[in-house]
PQR file with spaces between the fields and no chain letter, atoms N, CA, C, O and H, PARSE charges and radii, in Angstrom:
ATOM       1  N    MET     1      95.548   95.247   84.639 -0.4000 1.5000
ATOM       2  CA   MET     1      94.414   95.035   85.355 -0.0000 2.0000
ATOM       3  C    MET     1      93.211   95.871   85.110  0.5500 1.7000
ATOM       4  O    MET     1      93.448   97.059   85.326 -0.5500 1.4000
ATOM       5  N    THR     2      92.029   95.632   84.739 -0.4000 1.5000
ATOM       6  CA   THR     2      90.824   96.406   84.636 -0.0000 2.0000
ATOM       7  C    THR     2      90.326   96.494   85.784  0.5500 1.7000
ATOM       8  O    THR     2      90.540   95.482   86.451 -0.5500 1.4000
ATOM       9  H    THR     2      91.837   94.666   84.564  0.4000 1.0000
ATOM      10  N    ILE     3      89.600   97.482   86.436 -0.4000 1.5000
ATOM      11  CA   ILE     3      88.385   97.631   87.197 -0.0000 2.0000
ATOM      12  C    ILE     3      87.268   96.749   87.692  0.5500 1.7000
ATOM      13  O    ILE     3      86.580   96.960   88.691 -0.5500 1.4000
ATOM      14  H    ILE     3      89.426   98.305   85.895  0.4000 1.0000
ATOM      15  N    ALA     4      87.174   95.662   86.801 -0.4000 1.5000
ATOM      16  CA   ALA     4      86.302   94.820   86.922 -0.0000 2.0000
ATOM      17  C    ALA     4      87.016   93.580   87.516  0.5500 1.7000
ATOM      18  O    ALA     4      86.695   92.969   88.535 -0.5500 1.4000
ATOM      19  H    ALA     4      87.733   95.491   85.989  0.4000 1.0000
ATOM      20  N    GLU     5      88.387   93.249   86.401 -0.4000 1.5000
ATOM      21  CA   GLU     5      89.283   92.454   87.231 -0.0000 2.0000
ATOM      22  C    GLU     5      89.871   92.748   88.680  0.5500 1.7000
ATOM      23  O    GLU     5      89.872   91.842   89.513 -0.5500 1.4000
ATOM      24  H    GLU     5      88.648   93.745   85.573  0.4000 1.0000
ATOM      25  N    LEU     6      90.396   94.074   89.003 -0.4000 1.5000
ATOM      26  CA   LEU     6      90.434   94.336   90.585 -0.0000 2.0000
ATOM      27  C    LEU     6      89.220   93.766   91.509  0.5500 1.7000
ATOM      28  O    LEU     6      89.285   92.918   92.399 -0.5500 1.4000
ATOM      29  H    LEU     6      90.395   94.811   88.327  0.4000 1.0000
ATOM      30  N    ILE     7      88.205   94.416   91.076 -0.4000 1.5000
ATOM      31  CA   ILE     7      86.588   94.096   92.019 -0.0000 2.0000
ATOM      32  C    ILE     7      86.855   92.421   92.018  0.5500 1.7000
ATOM      33  O    ILE     7      87.314   91.948   93.058 -0.5500 1.4000
ATOM      34  H    ILE     7      88.152   95.104   90.353  0.4000 1.0000
ATOM      35  N    GLU     8      86.656   91.763   91.195 -0.4000 1.5000
ATOM      36  CA   GLU     8      86.777   90.439   91.497 -0.0000 2.0000
ATOM      37  C    GLU     8      87.782   89.691   92.519  0.5500 1.7000
ATOM      38  O    GLU     8      87.523   88.900   93.426 -0.5500 1.4000
ATOM      39  H    GLU     8      86.283   92.148   90.350  0.4000 1.0000
ATOM      40  N    SER     9      89.072   90.233   92.044 -0.4000 1.5000
ATOM      41  CA   SER     9      90.155   89.661   92.940 -0.0000 2.0000
ATOM      42  C    SER     9      90.180   90.177   94.216  0.5500 1.7000
ATOM      43  O    SER     9      90.951   89.547   94.940 -0.5500 1.4000
ATOM      44  H    SER     9      89.282   90.875   91.306  0.4000 1.0000
ATOM      45  N    LEU    10      89.629   91.077   94.745 -0.4000 1.5000
ATOM      46  CA   LEU    10      89.235   91.934   95.821 -0.0000 2.0000
ATOM      47  C    LEU    10      87.730   90.808   96.510  0.5500 1.7000
ATOM      48  O    LEU    10      87.696   90.229   97.596 -0.5500 1.4000
ATOM      49  H    LEU    10      89.003   91.589   94.157  0.4000 1.0000
ATOM      50  N    SER    11      87.002   90.820   95.768 -0.4000 1.5000
ATOM      51  CA   SER    11      86.126   90.288   96.313 -0.0000 2.0000
ATOM      52  C    SER    11      86.288   88.768   96.733  0.5500 1.7000
ATOM      53  O    SER    11      85.417   88.235   97.421 -0.5500 1.4000
ATOM      54  H    SER    11      87.030   91.290   94.886  0.4000 1.0000
ATOM      55  N    LYS    12      87.208   88.201   96.389 -0.4000 1.5000
ATOM      56  CA   LYS    12      87.840   86.544   97.075 -0.0000 2.0000
ATOM      57  C    LYS    12      88.586   86.693   98.198  0.5500 1.7000
ATOM      58  O    LYS    12      89.134   85.786   98.825 -0.5500 1.4000
ATOM      59  H    LYS    12      87.916   88.633   95.830  0.4000 1.0000
ATOM      60  N    ILE    13      88.595   87.734   98.415 -0.4000 1.5000
ATOM      61  CA   ILE    13      89.507   87.798  100.068 -0.0000 2.0000
ATOM      62  C    ILE    13      88.860   87.976  101.169  0.5500 1.7000
ATOM      63  O    ILE    13      88.124   88.927  101.432 -0.5500 1.4000
ATOM      64  H    ILE    13      88.150   88.470   97.906  0.4000 1.0000
ATOM      65  N    GLN    14      89.160   86.919  101.949 -0.4000 1.5000
ATOM      66  CA   GLN    14      88.390   86.389  102.569 -0.0000 2.0000
ATOM      67  C    GLN    14      88.465   87.632  104.297  0.5500 1.7000
ATOM      68  O    GLN    14      87.623   87.765  105.185 -0.5500 1.4000
ATOM      69  H    GLN    14      89.758   86.147  101.735  0.4000 1.0000
ATOM      70  N    ALA    15      89.444   88.106  104.170 -0.4000 1.5000
ATOM      71  CA   ALA    15      89.597   89.133  105.197 -0.0000 2.0000
ATOM      72  C    ALA    15      89.141   90.896  105.208  0.5500 1.7000
ATOM      73  O    ALA    15      89.793   91.929  105.058 -0.5500 1.4000
ATOM      74  H    ALA    15      90.128   87.998  103.448  0.4000 1.0000
ATOM      75  N    LYS    16      88.025   90.668  105.406 -0.4000 1.5000
ATOM      76  CA   LYS    16      87.156   91.980  104.636 -0.0000 2.0000
ATOM      77  C    LYS    16      88.126   93.274  105.479  0.5500 1.7000
ATOM      78  O    LYS    16      88.635   94.225  104.885 -0.5500 1.4000
ATOM      79  H    LYS    16      87.495   89.829  105.528  0.4000 1.0000
ATOM      80  N    GLU    17      88.207   93.056  106.795 -0.4000 1.5000
ATOM      81  CA   GLU    17      89.114   94.110  107.215 -0.0000 2.0000
ATOM      82  C    GLU    17      90.523   94.584  107.333  0.5500 1.7000
ATOM      83  O    GLU    17      91.100   95.413  108.037 -0.5500 1.4000
ATOM      84  H    GLU    17      87.794   92.284  107.278  0.4000 1.0000
ATOM      85  N    ALA    18      90.882   93.718  106.344 -0.4000 1.5000
ATOM      86  CA   ALA    18      92.537   94.305  105.837 -0.0000 2.0000
ATOM      87  C    ALA    18      92.428   95.206  105.435  0.5500 1.7000
ATOM      88  O    ALA    18      91.463   95.545  104.751 -0.5500 1.4000
ATOM      89  H    ALA    18      90.413   93.044  105.772  0.4000 1.0000
ATOM      90  N    ARG    19      93.573   96.040  105.783 -0.4000 1.5000
ATOM      91  CA   ARG    19      94.101   97.577  105.495 -0.0000 2.0000
ATOM      92  C    ARG    19      94.576   97.630  104.052  0.5500 1.7000
ATOM      93  O    ARG    19      94.895   96.528  103.606 -0.5500 1.4000
ATOM      94  H    ARG    19      94.358   95.764  106.339  0.4000 1.0000
ATOM      95  N    VAL    20      94.690   98.601  103.265 -0.4000 1.5000
ATOM      96  CA   VAL    20      94.864   98.696  102.191 -0.0000 2.0000
ATOM      97  C    VAL    20      96.141   99.526  101.938  0.5500 1.7000
ATOM      98  O    VAL    20      96.191  100.687  102.343 -0.5500 1.4000
ATOM      99  H    VAL    20      94.431   99.497  103.627  0.4000 1.0000
ATOM     100  N    MET    21      97.117   98.993  101.315 -0.4000 1.5000
ATOM     101  CA   MET    21      98.563  100.451  101.787 -0.0000 2.0000
ATOM     102  C    MET    21      99.454  100.211  100.514  0.5500 1.7000
ATOM     103  O    MET    21      99.203   99.357   99.663 -0.5500 1.4000
ATOM     104  H    MET    21      97.076   98.049  100.986  0.4000 1.0000
ATOM     105  N    THR    22     100.431  100.994  100.490 -0.4000 1.5000
ATOM     106  CA   THR    22     101.250  101.267   99.218 -0.0000 2.0000
ATOM     107  C    THR    22     102.472  100.876   99.942  0.5500 1.7000
ATOM     108  O    THR    22     102.499  100.556  101.130 -0.5500 1.4000
ATOM     109  H    THR    22     100.635  101.687  101.181  0.4000 1.0000
ATOM     110  N    ARG    23     103.777  100.936   98.910 -0.4000 1.5000
ATOM     111  CA   ARG    23     105.048  101.027   99.213 -0.0000 2.0000
ATOM     112  C    ARG    23     105.337  102.426   99.874  0.5500 1.7000
ATOM     113  O    ARG    23     104.624  103.411   99.681 -0.5500 1.4000
ATOM     114  H    ARG    23     103.755  101.196   97.945  0.4000 1.0000
ATOM     115  N    GLY    24     106.490  102.410  100.697 -0.4000 1.5000
ATOM     116  CA   GLY    24     106.598  103.916  100.755 -0.0000 2.0000
ATOM     117  C    GLY    24     108.126  104.188   99.822  0.5500 1.7000
ATOM     118  O    GLY    24     108.818  103.358   99.231 -0.5500 1.4000
ATOM     119  H    GLY    24     107.069  101.610  100.854  0.4000 1.0000
ATOM     120  N    TYR    25     108.312  105.706   99.970 -0.4000 1.5000
ATOM     121  CA   TYR    25     109.363  106.002   98.722 -0.0000 2.0000
ATOM     122  C    TYR    25     110.688  105.386   98.885  0.5500 1.7000
ATOM     123  O    TYR    25     111.350  105.405   97.847 -0.5500 1.4000
ATOM     124  H    TYR    25     107.750  106.380  100.449  0.4000 1.0000
ATOM     125  N    GLU    26     111.221  104.879   99.841 -0.4000 1.5000
ATOM     126  CA   GLU    26     112.355  104.162  100.447 -0.0000 2.0000
ATOM     127  C    GLU    26     112.414  102.644  100.670  0.5500 1.7000
ATOM     128  O    GLU    26     113.278  101.807  100.412 -0.5500 1.4000
ATOM     129  H    GLU    26     110.683  104.864  100.684  0.4000 1.0000
ATOM     130  N    GLY    27     111.279  102.579  101.200 -0.4000 1.5000
ATOM     131  CA   GLY    27     111.072  101.652  102.253 -0.0000 2.0000
ATOM     132  C    GLY    27     109.784  101.490  103.090  0.5500 1.7000
ATOM     133  O    GLY    27     109.202  102.508  103.467 -0.5500 1.4000
ATOM     134  H    GLY    27     110.576  103.260  101.410  0.4000 1.0000
ATOM     135  N    GLY    28     109.288  100.212  103.416 -0.4000 1.5000
ATOM     136  CA   GLY    28     108.309  100.623  104.917 -0.0000 2.0000
ATOM     137  C    GLY    28     106.750  100.819  103.496  0.5500 1.7000
ATOM     138  O    GLY    28     106.789  101.083  102.294 -0.5500 1.4000
ATOM     139  H    GLY    28     109.761   99.385  103.110  0.4000 1.0000
ATOM     140  N    TYR    29     105.797  100.579  104.278 -0.4000 1.5000
ATOM     141  CA   TYR    29     104.645  101.014  103.548 -0.0000 2.0000
ATOM     142  C    TYR    29     103.944  101.985  104.479  0.5500 1.7000
ATOM     143  O    TYR    29     104.165  102.151  105.679 -0.5500 1.4000
ATOM     144  H    TYR    29     105.766  100.363  105.254  0.4000 1.0000
ATOM     145  N    ASN    30     102.696  102.845  103.391 -0.4000 1.5000
ATOM     146  CA   ASN    30     101.650  103.518  104.233 -0.0000 2.0000
ATOM     147  C    ASN    30     100.155  103.149  103.748  0.5500 1.7000
ATOM     148  O    ASN    30      99.823  102.469  102.777 -0.5500 1.4000
ATOM     149  H    ASN    30     102.517  102.710  102.416  0.4000 1.0000
ATOM     150  N    ASP    31      99.517  103.665  104.512 -0.4000 1.5000
ATOM     151  CA   ASP    31      98.141  103.468  104.469 -0.0000 2.0000
ATOM     152  C    ASP    31      97.839  104.188  103.326  0.5500 1.7000
ATOM     153  O    ASP    31      98.618  105.104  103.065 -0.5500 1.4000
ATOM     154  H    ASP    31      99.787  104.217  105.301  0.4000 1.0000
ATOM     155  N    VAL    32      96.485  103.923  102.243 -0.4000 1.5000
ATOM     156  CA   VAL    32      96.319  103.900  101.292 -0.0000 2.0000
ATOM     157  C    VAL    32      95.948  105.735  101.515  0.5500 1.7000
ATOM     158  O    VAL    32      96.295  106.766  100.938 -0.5500 1.4000
ATOM     159  H    VAL    32      95.852  103.179  102.456  0.4000 1.0000
ATOM     160  N    GLY    33      94.910  105.331  102.887 -0.4000 1.5000
ATOM     161  CA   GLY    33      93.912  106.625  103.270 -0.0000 2.0000
ATOM     162  C    GLY    33      92.993  106.865  102.171  0.5500 1.7000
ATOM     163  O    GLY    33      92.799  106.112  101.216 -0.5500 1.4000
ATOM     164  H    GLY    33      94.628  104.494  103.357  0.4000 1.0000
ATOM     165  N    ASP    34      92.412  108.054  102.412 -0.4000 1.5000
ATOM     166  CA   ASP    34      91.250  108.573  101.668 -0.0000 2.0000
ATOM     167  C    ASP    34      91.626  108.816  100.537  0.5500 1.7000
ATOM     168  O    ASP    34      92.298  109.775  100.157 -0.5500 1.4000
ATOM     169  H    ASP    34      92.569  108.666  103.188  0.4000 1.0000
ATOM     170  N    ILE    35      91.015  107.562   99.675 -0.4000 1.5000
ATOM     171  CA   ILE    35      91.208  107.594   97.884 -0.0000 2.0000
ATOM     172  C    ILE    35      90.115  108.146   97.067  0.5500 1.7000
ATOM     173  O    ILE    35      89.086  107.515   96.826 -0.5500 1.4000
ATOM     174  H    ILE    35      90.469  106.784   99.984  0.4000 1.0000
ATOM     175  N    ILE    36      90.408  109.575   96.561 -0.4000 1.5000
ATOM     176  CA   ILE    36      89.748  110.117   95.498 -0.0000 2.0000
ATOM     177  C    ILE    36      90.079  109.632   94.095  0.5500 1.7000
ATOM     178  O    ILE    36      90.751  110.325   93.330 -0.5500 1.4000
ATOM     179  H    ILE    36      91.245  110.088   96.756  0.4000 1.0000
ATOM     180  N    PRO    37      89.497  108.174   93.690 -0.5600 1.5000
ATOM     181  CA   PRO    37      90.100  107.812   92.302  0.2800 2.0000
ATOM     182  C    PRO    37      89.322  109.137   91.335  0.5500 1.7000
ATOM     183  O    PRO    37      88.202  109.644   91.394 -0.5500 1.4000
ATOM     184  N    VAL    38      90.519  109.379   90.458 -0.4000 1.5000
ATOM     185  CA   VAL    38      90.431  110.498   89.185 -0.0000 2.0000
ATOM     186  C    VAL    38      90.663  109.447   87.888  0.5500 1.7000
ATOM     187  O    VAL    38      91.436  108.488   87.895 -0.5500 1.4000
ATOM     188  H    VAL    38      91.429  108.967   90.410  0.4000 1.0000
ATOM     189  N    VAL    39      89.905  109.818   86.910 -0.4000 1.5000
ATOM     190  CA   VAL    39      90.124  109.169   85.782 -0.0000 2.0000
ATOM     191  C    VAL    39      91.395  110.042   85.101  0.5500 1.7000
ATOM     192  O    VAL    39      91.671  111.210   85.374 -0.5500 1.4000
ATOM     193  H    VAL    39      89.277  110.597   86.905  0.4000 1.0000
ATOM     194  N    VAL    40      92.042  109.236   84.218 -0.4000 1.5000
ATOM     195  CA   VAL    40      93.095  109.903   83.633 -0.0000 2.0000
ATOM     196  C    VAL    40      93.732  109.137   82.205  0.5500 1.7000
ATOM     197  O    VAL    40      93.434  107.948   82.090 -0.5500 1.4000
ATOM     198  H    VAL    40      91.818  108.287   83.996  0.4000 1.0000
ATOM     199  N    GLU    41      94.294  109.539   81.488 -0.4000 1.5000
ATOM     200  CA   GLU    41      94.411  109.200   80.066 -0.0000 2.0000
ATOM     201  C    GLU    41      95.786  109.041   79.939  0.5500 1.7000
ATOM     202  O    GLU    41      96.592  109.967   80.037 -0.5500 1.4000
ATOM     203  H    GLU    41      94.536  110.505   81.581  0.4000 1.0000
ATOM     204  N    MET    42      96.098  107.738   79.697 -0.4000 1.5000
ATOM     205  CA   MET    42      97.489  107.080   80.054 -0.0000 2.0000
ATOM     206  C    MET    42      97.838  106.139   78.669  0.5500 1.7000
ATOM     207  O    MET    42      97.113  105.406   77.996 -0.5500 1.4000
ATOM     208  H    MET    42      95.444  106.986   79.618  0.4000 1.0000
ATOM     209  N    ALA    43      99.180  106.472   78.564 -0.4000 1.5000
ATOM     210  CA   ALA    43      99.817  106.069   77.292 -0.0000 2.0000
ATOM     211  C    ALA    43     100.648  104.820   77.499  0.5500 1.7000
ATOM     212  O    ALA    43     101.598  104.838   78.281 -0.5500 1.4000
ATOM     213  H    ALA    43      99.769  107.067   79.110  0.4000 1.0000
ATOM     214  N    LEU    44     100.246  103.519   76.682 -0.4000 1.5000
ATOM     215  CA   LEU    44     100.810  102.546   77.467 -0.0000 2.0000
ATOM     216  C    LEU    44     102.118  101.891   77.100  0.5500 1.7000
ATOM     217  O    LEU    44     102.183  101.619   75.901 -0.5500 1.4000
ATOM     218  H    LEU    44      99.474  103.504   76.047  0.4000 1.0000
ATOM     219  N    ASP    45     103.008  101.617   77.701 -0.4000 1.5000
ATOM     220  CA   ASP    45     104.527  101.061   76.844 -0.0000 2.0000
ATOM     221  C    ASP    45     105.060  102.102   76.567  0.5500 1.7000
ATOM     222  O    ASP    45     105.483  102.151   75.412 -0.5500 1.4000
ATOM     223  H    ASP    45     102.955  101.837   78.674  0.4000 1.0000
ATOM     224  N    VAL    46     105.290  103.410   77.485 -0.4000 1.5000
ATOM     225  CA   VAL    46     106.035  104.417   76.765 -0.0000 2.0000
ATOM     226  C    VAL    46     107.677  104.414   77.372  0.5500 1.7000
ATOM     227  O    VAL    46     108.652  104.828   76.743 -0.5500 1.4000
ATOM     228  H    VAL    46     104.946  103.370   78.423  0.4000 1.0000
ATOM     229  N    ASN    47     107.688  103.903   78.593 -0.4000 1.5000
ATOM     230  CA   ASN    47     109.052  103.625   79.006 -0.0000 2.0000
ATOM     231  C    ASN    47     109.748  102.392   78.630  0.5500 1.7000
ATOM     232  O    ASN    47     109.003  101.458   78.334 -0.5500 1.4000
ATOM     233  H    ASN    47     106.897  103.567   79.104  0.4000 1.0000
ATOM     234  N    ASP    48     111.172  102.153   78.568 -0.4000 1.5000
ATOM     235  CA   ASP    48     111.922  100.792   78.464 -0.0000 2.0000
ATOM     236  C    ASP    48     112.785  100.993   79.436  0.5500 1.7000
ATOM     237  O    ASP    48     113.318   99.944   79.799 -0.5500 1.4000
ATOM     238  H    ASP    48     111.777  102.911   78.808  0.4000 1.0000
ATOM     239  N    GLU    49     113.152  101.995   80.032 -0.4000 1.5000
ATOM     240  CA   GLU    49     114.154  102.020   81.492 -0.0000 2.0000
ATOM     241  C    GLU    49     113.245  101.079   82.516  0.5500 1.7000
ATOM     242  O    GLU    49     112.016  101.000   82.516 -0.5500 1.4000
ATOM     243  H    GLU    49     112.719  102.847   79.737  0.4000 1.0000
ATOM     244  N    TRP    50     114.191  100.378   83.400 -0.4000 1.5000
ATOM     245  CA   TRP    50     113.897   99.654   84.266 -0.0000 2.0000
ATOM     246  C    TRP    50     113.432  100.528   85.314  0.5500 1.7000
ATOM     247  O    TRP    50     112.330  100.163   85.723 -0.5500 1.4000
ATOM     248  H    TRP    50     115.189  100.442   83.399  0.4000 1.0000
ATOM     249  N    TYR    51     113.886  101.560   85.899 -0.4000 1.5000
ATOM     250  CA   TYR    51     113.753  102.801   86.816 -0.0000 2.0000
ATOM     251  C    TYR    51     112.646  103.714   86.833  0.5500 1.7000
ATOM     252  O    TYR    51     112.389  104.518   87.728 -0.5500 1.4000
ATOM     253  H    TYR    51     114.782  101.857   85.567  0.4000 1.0000
ATOM     254  N    TYR    52     111.943  103.500   85.648 -0.4000 1.5000
ATOM     255  CA   TYR    52     110.637  104.266   85.027 -0.0000 2.0000
ATOM     256  C    TYR    52     109.442  103.154   85.185  0.5500 1.7000
ATOM     257  O    TYR    52     109.811  101.980   85.205 -0.5500 1.4000
ATOM     258  H    TYR    52     112.152  102.846   84.921  0.4000 1.0000
ATOM     259  N    GLY    53     108.268  103.385   85.281 -0.4000 1.5000
ATOM     260  CA   GLY    53     107.138  102.610   84.948 -0.0000 2.0000
ATOM     261  C    GLY    53     106.811  102.674   83.712  0.5500 1.7000
ATOM     262  O    GLY    53     107.039  103.558   82.886 -0.5500 1.4000
ATOM     263  H    GLY    53     107.969  104.339   85.265  0.4000 1.0000
ATOM     264  N    ARG    54     106.194  101.565   83.604 -0.4000 1.5000
ATOM     265  CA   ARG    54     105.798  101.278   81.844 -0.0000 2.0000
ATOM     266  C    ARG    54     105.013  102.359   81.237  0.5500 1.7000
ATOM     267  O    ARG    54     105.248  102.558   80.045 -0.5500 1.4000
ATOM     268  H    ARG    54     106.009  100.846   84.275  0.4000 1.0000
ATOM     269  N    HIS    55     104.258  102.993   81.720 -0.4000 1.5000
ATOM     270  CA   HIS    55     103.103  103.889   81.095 -0.0000 2.0000
ATOM     271  C    HIS    55     103.543  105.362   81.553  0.5500 1.7000
ATOM     272  O    HIS    55     104.329  105.526   82.486 -0.5500 1.4000
ATOM     273  H    HIS    55     104.067  102.832   82.689  0.4000 1.0000
ATOM     274  N    GLU    56     103.060  106.271   80.931 -0.4000 1.5000
ATOM     275  CA   GLU    56     103.379  107.848   80.874 -0.0000 2.0000
ATOM     276  C    GLU    56     101.373  108.220   80.643  0.5500 1.7000
ATOM     277  O    GLU    56     100.567  107.633   79.921 -0.5500 1.4000
ATOM     278  H    GLU    56     102.421  106.137   80.173  0.4000 1.0000
ATOM     279  N    MET    57     101.208  109.157   81.400 -0.4000 1.5000
ATOM     280  CA   MET    57     100.059  110.293   81.439 -0.0000 2.0000
ATOM     281  C    MET    57     100.146  110.857   80.099  0.5500 1.7000
ATOM     282  O    MET    57     101.162  111.456   79.745 -0.5500 1.4000
ATOM     283  H    MET    57     101.863  109.633   81.987  0.4000 1.0000
ATOM     284  N    VAL    58      99.413  110.743   79.539 -0.4000 1.5000
ATOM     285  CA   VAL    58      98.991  111.686   77.949 -0.0000 2.0000
ATOM     286  C    VAL    58      99.824  113.204   78.247  0.5500 1.7000
ATOM     287  O    VAL    58     100.747  113.842   77.740 -0.5500 1.4000
ATOM     288  H    VAL    58      98.588  110.256   79.826  0.4000 1.0000
ATOM     289  N    GLY    59      99.216  113.285   78.982 -0.4000 1.5000
ATOM     290  CA   GLY    59      99.913  115.072   79.303 -0.0000 2.0000
ATOM     291  C    GLY    59     101.185  115.344   79.545  0.5500 1.7000
ATOM     292  O    GLY    59     101.663  116.478   79.562 -0.5500 1.4000
ATOM     293  H    GLY    59      98.466  112.766   79.394  0.4000 1.0000
ATOM     294  N    ASP    60     101.922  114.069   79.788 -0.4000 1.5000
ATOM     295  CA   ASP    60     103.263  114.065   80.125 -0.0000 2.0000
ATOM     296  C    ASP    60     104.580  113.381   78.927  0.5500 1.7000
ATOM     297  O    ASP    60     105.732  112.983   79.097 -0.5500 1.4000
ATOM     298  H    ASP    60     101.534  113.147   79.774  0.4000 1.0000
ATOM     299  N    ILE    61     103.668  113.518   77.704 -0.4000 1.5000
ATOM     300  CA   ILE    61     104.361  113.124   76.563 -0.0000 2.0000
ATOM     301  C    ILE    61     104.257  113.911   75.650  0.5500 1.7000
ATOM     302  O    ILE    61     103.218  114.570   75.616 -0.5500 1.4000
ATOM     303  H    ILE    61     102.732  113.842   77.566  0.4000 1.0000
ATOM     304  N    ASP    62     105.194  114.106   74.683 -0.4000 1.5000
ATOM     305  CA   ASP    62     105.462  114.893   73.148 -0.0000 2.0000
ATOM     306  C    ASP    62     104.057  114.437   72.812  0.5500 1.7000
ATOM     307  O    ASP    62     103.543  113.319   72.771 -0.5500 1.4000
ATOM     308  H    ASP    62     106.037  113.570   74.710  0.4000 1.0000
ATOM     309  N    ARG    63     103.394  116.207   72.483 -0.4000 1.5000
ATOM     310  CA   ARG    63     102.248  115.749   71.588 -0.0000 2.0000
ATOM     311  C    ARG    63     102.592  115.235   70.406  0.5500 1.7000
ATOM     312  O    ARG    63     101.634  114.609   69.952 -0.5500 1.4000
ATOM     313  H    ARG    63     103.812  117.115   72.517  0.4000 1.0000
ATOM     314  N    SER    64     103.592  115.208   69.643 -0.4000 1.5000
ATOM     315  CA   SER    64     103.657  114.588   68.392 -0.0000 2.0000
ATOM     316  C    SER    64     103.844  112.918   68.305  0.5500 1.7000
ATOM     317  O    SER    64     103.678  112.225   67.301 -0.5500 1.4000
ATOM     318  H    SER    64     104.370  115.716   70.012  0.4000 1.0000
ATOM     319  N    SER    65     104.195  112.523   69.506 -0.4000 1.5000
ATOM     320  CA   SER    65     104.351  111.291   69.601 -0.0000 2.0000
ATOM     321  C    SER    65     102.927  110.516   70.286  0.5500 1.7000
ATOM     322  O    SER    65     102.883  109.307   70.516 -0.5500 1.4000
ATOM     323  H    SER    65     104.330  113.086   70.321  0.4000 1.0000
ATOM     324  N    LYS    66     102.049  111.263   70.493 -0.4000 1.5000
ATOM     325  CA   LYS    66     100.773  110.603   71.257 -0.0000 2.0000
ATOM     326  C    LYS    66     100.206  109.594   70.092  0.5500 1.7000
ATOM     327  O    LYS    66      99.284  108.818   70.340 -0.5500 1.4000
ATOM     328  H    LYS    66     102.085  112.244   70.306  0.4000 1.0000
ATOM     329  N    ARG    67     100.784  109.662   68.897 -0.4000 1.5000
ATOM     330  CA   ARG    67      99.753  108.676   68.027 -0.0000 2.0000
ATOM     331  C    ARG    67     100.298  107.470   68.225  0.5500 1.7000
ATOM     332  O    ARG    67      99.476  106.554   68.244 -0.5500 1.4000
ATOM     333  H    ARG    67     101.533  110.293   68.695  0.4000 1.0000
ATOM     334  N    GLU    68     101.391  107.181   68.375 -0.4000 1.5000
ATOM     335  CA   GLU    68     102.459  106.248   68.559 -0.0000 2.0000
ATOM     336  C    GLU    68     102.286  105.143   69.718  0.5500 1.7000
ATOM     337  O    GLU    68     102.922  104.102   69.886 -0.5500 1.4000
ATOM     338  H    GLU    68     102.059  107.925   68.359  0.4000 1.0000
ATOM     339  N    TYR    69     101.365  105.622   70.368 -0.4000 1.5000
ATOM     340  CA   TYR    69     100.955  104.477   71.841 -0.0000 2.0000
ATOM     341  C    TYR    69      99.572  104.248   71.929  0.5500 1.7000
ATOM     342  O    TYR    69      98.984  105.272   71.580 -0.5500 1.4000
ATOM     343  H    TYR    69     100.848  106.468   70.231  0.4000 1.0000
ATOM     344  N    GLN    70      99.068  103.664   72.132 -0.4000 1.5000
ATOM     345  CA   GLN    70      97.685  103.584   72.694 -0.0000 2.0000
ATOM     346  C    GLN    70      97.271  103.995   73.934  0.5500 1.7000
ATOM     347  O    GLN    70      97.900  103.853   74.982 -0.5500 1.4000
ATOM     348  H    GLN    70      99.545  102.832   72.415  0.4000 1.0000
ATOM     349  N    ILE    71      96.256  104.480   73.797 -0.4000 1.5000
ATOM     350  CA   ILE    71      95.741  105.278   75.097 -0.0000 2.0000
ATOM     351  C    ILE    71      94.370  104.897   75.603  0.5500 1.7000
ATOM     352  O    ILE    71      93.335  104.975   74.940 -0.5500 1.4000
ATOM     353  H    ILE    71      95.745  104.595   72.945  0.4000 1.0000
ATOM     354  N    VAL    72      94.460  104.538   76.666 -0.4000 1.5000
ATOM     355  CA   VAL    72      93.426  104.144   77.622 -0.0000 2.0000
ATOM     356  C    VAL    72      93.103  104.870   79.056  0.5500 1.7000
ATOM     357  O    VAL    72      93.804  105.487   79.857 -0.5500 1.4000
ATOM     358  H    VAL    72      95.301  104.474   77.204  0.4000 1.0000
ATOM     359  N    LYS    73      91.867  104.549   79.013 -0.4000 1.5000
ATOM     360  CA   LYS    73      91.687  105.333   80.867 -0.0000 2.0000
ATOM     361  C    LYS    73      92.202  104.418   81.674  0.5500 1.7000
ATOM     362  O    LYS    73      92.330  103.211   81.467 -0.5500 1.4000
ATOM     363  H    LYS    73      91.297  104.048   78.362  0.4000 1.0000
ATOM     364  N    ALA    74      92.540  105.154   82.763 -0.4000 1.5000
ATOM     365  CA   ALA    74      93.019  104.631   84.041 -0.0000 2.0000
ATOM     366  C    ALA    74      92.620  105.170   85.103  0.5500 1.7000
ATOM     367  O    ALA    74      92.063  106.254   84.933 -0.5500 1.4000
ATOM     368  H    ALA    74      92.436  106.134   82.931  0.4000 1.0000
ATOM     369  N    ILE    75      92.725  104.703   86.435 -0.4000 1.5000
ATOM     370  CA   ILE    75      92.842  105.397   87.772 -0.0000 2.0000
ATOM     371  C    ILE    75      94.132  104.908   88.666  0.5500 1.7000
ATOM     372  O    ILE    75      94.538  103.761   88.857 -0.5500 1.4000
ATOM     373  H    ILE    75      93.178  103.822   86.573  0.4000 1.0000
ATOM     374  N    ILE    76      94.540  105.914   89.053 -0.4000 1.5000
ATOM     375  CA   ILE    76      95.927  105.920   89.731 -0.0000 2.0000
ATOM     376  C    ILE    76      95.587  105.904   91.519  0.5500 1.7000
ATOM     377  O    ILE    76      94.944  106.738   92.156 -0.5500 1.4000
ATOM     378  H    ILE    76      94.210  106.845   88.898  0.4000 1.0000
ATOM     379  N    LEU    77      96.345  104.507   92.076 -0.4000 1.5000
ATOM     380  CA   LEU    77      95.943  104.535   93.392 -0.0000 2.0000
ATOM     381  C    LEU    77      97.045  105.179   93.908  0.5500 1.7000
ATOM     382  O    LEU    77      97.110  105.422   95.113 -0.5500 1.4000
ATOM     383  H    LEU    77      96.867  103.829   91.558  0.4000 1.0000
């Protein structure tokens, strides 16, 4: 999802006072709180294991394998 797609999706929500939350570590939910978005570089489709997220921050992958992946800018909430 791009930022433009997120904005479009959020603009369709009727409940403008709805809270923004994220899943808790083992269960439940937490308020997102004060978010200061930071743009990072992500390598796409790095992980195949079900227990990892699909993508990795570029700084967390082996330098020699960076050319194997598509690198995009992303924000993490």
